[in-house]
C-alpha positions as CSV (number, residue, x, y, z in Angstrom):
1,X,-0.2,114.6,165.8
2,X,2.6,116.2,163.6
3,X,1.0,119.8,164.2
4,X,1.1,119.1,168.0
5,X,4.6,118.0,168.0
6,X,5.2,121.3,166.2
7,X,3.3,123.5,168.7
8,X,5.5,121.6,171.8
9,X,8.8,122.3,170.2
10,X,7.9,126.1,169.7
11,X,6.7,126.5,173.2
12,X,10.1,124.4,174.4
13,X,12.2,126.8,172.6
14,X,11.2,129.6,174.9
15,X,13.1,128.0,177.6
16,X,16.4,127.1,175.9
17,X,17.6,130.7,175.2
18,X,19.8,130.7,172.3
19,X,23.2,131.7,173.4
20,X,26.0,129.5,174.6
21,X,25.7,128.4,178.4
22,X,29.8,127.8,178.2
23,X,30.2,131.3,179.6
24,X,28.4,130.0,182.8
25,X,31.4,129.4,185.5
26,X,31.0,126.3,188.0
27,X,32.2,127.5,191.2
28,X,32.5,126.3,194.8
29,X,29.9,128.3,196.8
30,X,30.7,130.6,199.7
31,X,30.5,127.3,202.0
32,X,33.1,125.9,200.0
33,X,30.7,123.1,198.6
34,X,29.8,121.9,195.0
35,X,26.9,119.6,194.4
36,X,26.1,117.4,191.3
37,X,23.1,115.5,190.6
38,X,23.7,112.5,188.1
39,X,20.5,111.2,186.3
40,X,21.0,108.1,184.2
41,X,19.2,106.0,181.8
42,X,16.0,108.2,181.8
43,X,14.8,106.2,178.8
44,X,12.3,108.8,177.7
45,X,10.0,107.7,174.9
46,X,8.0,110.7,173.5
47,X,4.3,110.5,173.9
48,X,4.6,107.5,176.4
49,X,2.8,108.7,180.1
50,X,5.5,106.1,181.7
51,X,8.2,108.6,180.8
52,X,6.5,111.1,183.0
53,X,7.4,109.3,186.2
54,X,10.9,110.2,185.2
55,X,10.2,113.9,184.9
56,X,8.1,113.7,188.4
57,X,11.3,112.4,189.8
58,X,14.0,114.6,188.1
59,X,11.7,117.6,189.2
60,X,11.5,116.2,192.9
61,X,15.1,115.6,193.3
62,X,16.0,119.0,191.7
63,X,13.7,121.0,194.2
64,X,15.3,119.1,197.2
65,X,19.0,119.1,196.1
66,X,19.2,122.7,194.4
67,X,22.7,121.3,192.7
68,X,25.0,123.5,191.2
69,X,25.3,120.9,188.2
70,X,23.4,118.0,186.6
71,X,25.3,115.4,184.5
72,X,23.2,112.9,182.5
73,X,25.2,109.7,182.0
74,X,23.6,108.4,178.8
75,X,20.5,106.3,177.6
76,X,18.4,109.6,177.9
77,X,16.1,108.4,174.9
78,X,14.8,105.2,174.1
79,X,12.6,105.6,170.8
80,X,11.7,107.7,167.9
81,X,11.6,110.6,167.5
82,X,14.7,111.5,169.3
83,X,14.3,115.5,169.3
84,X,11.2,116.0,171.1
85,X,12.0,113.0,173.6
86,X,15.4,114.6,174.5
87,X,13.6,117.9,174.9
88,X,11.4,116.4,177.4
89,X,14.1,114.6,179.1
90,X,16.1,117.7,179.6
91,X,13.3,120.0,180.6
92,X,13.1,119.7,184.4
93,X,16.8,121.0,184.4
94,X,16.3,123.7,181.7
95,X,13.4,125.2,183.3
96,X,15.1,125.5,186.4
97,X,18.0,127.4,185.1
98,X,20.6,124.6,186.1
99,X,24.0,124.2,184.2
100,X,23.9,120.4,182.8
101,X,26.2,118.4,181.0
102,X,25.4,115.0,178.9
103,X,27.3,112.1,177.7
104,X,25.6,109.6,175.4
105,X,24.8,105.9,176.1
106,X,24.5,103.0,173.8
107,X,20.7,103.7,173.3
108,X,20.7,107.4,172.5
109,X,22.1,107.2,168.8
110,X,19.9,104.2,167.9
111,X,17.0,106.2,167.1
112,X,16.8,108.8,164.2
113,X,19.9,111.1,165.2
114,X,23.6,110.3,165.5
115,X,25.7,111.3,168.6
116,X,26.9,114.2,166.6
117,X,23.5,115.3,165.6
118,X,22.3,114.9,169.2
119,X,25.1,117.0,170.4
120,X,24.4,119.8,167.8
121,X,20.8,119.7,168.7
122,X,21.3,120.6,172.5
123,X,24.2,122.8,171.9
124,X,22.5,126.1,172.4
125,X,20.1,124.8,175.0
126,X,20.1,127.1,178.3
127,X,22.7,125.7,180.6
128,X,24.4,123.3,178.3
129,X,28.1,122.4,179.0
130,X,28.3,119.6,176.8
131,X,31.1,119.9,174.6
132,X,33.5,117.9,171.9
133,X,37.0,117.3,171.9
134,X,38.1,117.0,168.3
135,X,40.9,114.4,167.2
136,X,40.0,111.5,169.4
137,X,37.5,108.8,169.5
138,X,33.6,109.5,170.7
139,X,31.6,112.6,170.6
140,X,31.3,113.5,174.5
141,X,34.7,113.7,175.7
142,X,35.5,116.9,177.6
143,X,36.4,118.3,180.8
144,X,34.3,120.9,183.0
145,X,36.4,122.8,185.6
146,X,35.3,123.8,189.1
147,X,36.6,127.4,190.2
148,X,37.2,128.2,193.6
149,X,34.9,130.0,195.8
150,X,36.7,133.2,195.2
151,X,36.7,132.4,191.6
152,X,40.9,132.6,191.3
153,X,41.7,129.2,190.3
154,X,40.6,125.8,189.3
155,X,39.8,123.8,192.3
156,X,38.6,120.6,191.1
157,X,37.7,119.0,187.4
158,X,35.1,116.8,186.1
159,X,36.1,114.3,183.2
160,X,33.2,113.4,180.8
161,X,33.9,110.3,178.6
162,X,32.1,109.0,175.7
163,X,32.0,105.0,176.6
164,X,30.7,104.2,173.0
165,X,28.1,101.5,172.1
166,X,28.7,98.0,170.9
167,X,31.9,96.4,169.7
168,X,32.6,96.7,166.3
169,X,35.1,93.8,166.0
170,X,33.2,90.6,165.2
171,X,35.0,88.2,167.4
172,X,34.7,90.4,170.5
173,X,31.2,90.4,171.4
174,X,29.3,92.8,173.7
175,X,29.9,96.6,174.3
176,X,32.5,98.9,173.0
177,X,35.1,100.1,175.1
178,X,37.3,103.2,175.9
179,X,39.8,103.9,173.1
180,X,43.7,104.2,173.7
181,X,43.4,108.0,172.1
182,X,40.9,108.7,175.0
183,X,43.2,107.3,177.6
184,X,46.1,109.6,176.3
185,X,44.0,112.5,176.3
186,X,42.7,112.0,180.0
187,X,46.6,111.7,180.8
188,X,47.6,115.0,178.8
189,X,44.4,116.9,180.4
190,X,45.6,115.5,183.8
191,X,49.1,116.6,183.5
192,X,48.1,119.8,182.6
193,X,45.8,120.3,185.2
194,X,48.1,119.0,187.6
195,X,51.1,121.2,186.3
196,X,48.9,124.3,187.0
197,X,48.2,123.3,190.2
198,X,51.8,123.8,191.2
199,X,52.4,119.9,190.6
200,X,49.6,118.6,192.9
201,X,46.5,116.6,191.3
202,X,43.4,118.6,191.4
203,X,40.6,116.6,192.9
204,X,38.6,115.3,190.2
205,X,35.5,113.0,189.3
206,X,34.7,111.1,186.3
207,X,31.4,110.2,184.4
208,X,30.4,107.9,181.7
209,X,27.9,105.4,180.5
210,X,28.8,101.9,180.4
211,X,30.9,100.5,183.4
212,X,34.7,99.6,183.1
213,X,35.9,96.1,183.4
214,X,37.3,97.1,186.8
215,X,33.8,97.4,187.9
216,X,32.9,94.0,187.0
217,X,36.2,92.1,188.5
218,X,36.2,94.2,191.5
219,X,33.0,92.9,192.9
220,X,34.6,89.3,192.9
221,X,36.6,90.5,196.1
222,X,34.8,89.6,199.2
223,X,36.8,92.0,201.0
224,X,35.7,95.2,199.3
225,X,33.8,98.2,200.9
226,X,30.5,98.3,198.9
227,X,27.3,100.2,199.7
228,X,24.1,100.2,197.6
229,X,21.9,97.8,195.7
230,X,23.5,95.2,193.4
231,X,20.8,93.2,191.4
232,X,22.5,92.3,188.1
233,X,25.9,91.6,186.7
234,X,28.0,94.4,185.4
235,X,27.6,94.7,181.8
236,X,31.2,96.1,181.0
237,X,33.2,95.7,177.8
238,X,35.5,92.6,177.4
239,X,38.3,94.8,176.4
240,X,40.4,96.8,178.6
241,X,42.3,99.8,177.5
242,X,43.7,100.8,181.0
243,X,41.7,104.0,181.8
244,X,41.3,103.0,185.5
245,X,44.8,102.3,185.6
246,X,45.7,105.8,184.2
247,X,43.4,107.3,186.7
248,X,45.4,105.3,189.5
249,X,48.6,106.6,188.4
250,X,47.6,110.2,187.6
251,X,46.3,110.5,191.4
252,X,43.9,112.9,190.6
253,X,40.3,111.1,190.0
254,X,38.5,110.3,193.5
255,X,35.3,108.8,192.0
256,X,33.9,107.2,188.7
257,X,30.3,107.3,188.1
258,X,28.4,105.5,185.6
259,X,25.1,104.3,184.7
260,X,23.9,101.4,182.2
261,X,23.0,98.7,184.8
262,X,19.4,99.9,185.8
263,X,18.9,97.7,189.0
264,X,22.7,98.6,190.5
265,X,23.4,101.8,192.3
266,X,26.1,100.4,194.6
267,X,29.9,102.2,195.0
268,X,33.0,100.2,195.6
269,X,36.2,101.4,197.0
270,X,38.7,100.3,194.1
271,X,42.3,101.4,195.4
272,X,41.0,104.6,196.8
273,X,38.9,105.4,193.8
274,X,35.3,105.3,194.7
275,X,33.7,103.7,191.5
276,X,30.0,103.1,191.3
277,X,26.6,103.8,189.6
278,X,24.0,106.6,189.6
279,X,20.5,105.8,190.4
280,X,18.2,104.8,187.5
281,X,16.3,107.7,186.9
282,X,13.8,106.6,184.3
283,X,10.0,105.5,184.3
284,X,8.5,102.2,183.2
285,X,9.6,102.2,179.6
286,X,12.5,99.8,180.4
287,X,13.6,97.3,183.2
288,X,13.3,99.0,186.3
289,X,13.0,96.8,189.3
290,X,15.2,98.6,191.4
291,X,14.0,98.3,195.2
292,X,12.4,102.0,196.0
293,X,12.1,103.0,192.5
294,X,13.6,105.6,190.4
295,X,15.8,108.5,191.5
296,X,19.2,110.2,191.4
297,X,22.8,110.0,192.9
298,X,23.8,113.1,194.3
299,X,27.6,113.9,194.7
300,X,29.2,116.8,197.1
301,X,32.6,118.0,196.8
302,X,34.4,120.3,199.5
303,X,36.9,122.8,198.2
304,X,40.5,121.8,199.1
305,X,39.7,118.4,200.5
306,X,39.8,115.0,198.4
307,X,36.6,113.7,199.6
308,X,33.4,112.8,198.2
309,X,30.0,113.1,200.2
310,X,27.2,111.1,198.2
311,X,23.8,109.6,198.3
312,X,20.8,108.3,196.4
313,X,17.6,110.6,196.5
314,X,14.3,108.7,195.9
315,X,10.6,109.2,195.8
316,X,9.0,111.3,198.8
317,X,12.6,112.8,199.6
318,X,14.1,109.6,200.8
319,X,17.8,109.4,201.1
320,X,19.7,106.0,200.8
321,X,23.2,104.8,200.9
322,X,25.0,108.0,202.2
323,X,28.6,107.8,201.9
324,X,31.6,109.8,203.3
325,X,34.7,108.7,201.2
326,X,37.1,107.8,202.0
327,X,36.6,108.2,205.7
328,X,33.8,105.5,205.5
329,X,35.9,102.6,203.8
330,X,39.0,103.3,206.1
């Protein structure tokens, strides 16, 4: 078994092509569109045939959508050994040469590698845009700029947050929370992007693994605009440090997308920000009973506009829950 693992690792190395993909420029295309596929909760277990369902779905979605960027929103791996599991989970994207970005979930560093080690392991993989910001809490806090179709300016920004794992305070049970230094970092980056855009907030999206507390609270409102499947309670932290409020105040973030809760894929209009879930992407290695099976969320931006076109794609090319935001919520 060990020999087979070494052989597979060597073969996969041919795909990753050492040389940072950070030099790749994300850009709106000639039709002024930029498309993101969100894979979440892949929960890959190395040498478990059930994980192959995740690979099959990822390949199907990527071939259908031809995205400009893939974002993995955590819980990519679910068992030891972490390295070959991570290789297999990223392989459908890497073999197609599509740029990708990662933020870690609460299960990724429960195996045999820390968050920092996981980030170092994927650092030079072909297409990897995952980064790290020194001096603030978490491993995967960073921004990705999307340039205008002519390449002359930043036309949109993507905020990636590390939502951590579990509470480290004994009296506070459950999941950890976004820290104050992360909120301050976001506000500073938002201010910088806004200033460079002649004082006008850039259209922005945000991605993380664990939902914010607002995503739990907003579902109690019977008058909300909601589209999608809701089959479990929101597993959010008990502590709220104000990131959603900061986004509301800054005025740049149009949508926030998370994972974590496998049988939710809905989106909700929260005071003009589309907050919601990706679609569970994993195979039958963990609970997964969302109607229609695994898939992905697709998000398309239009250059120069503050709107989001998003939908879910599942097996057989079927498209669910298409939303034009904010138009559909008005």
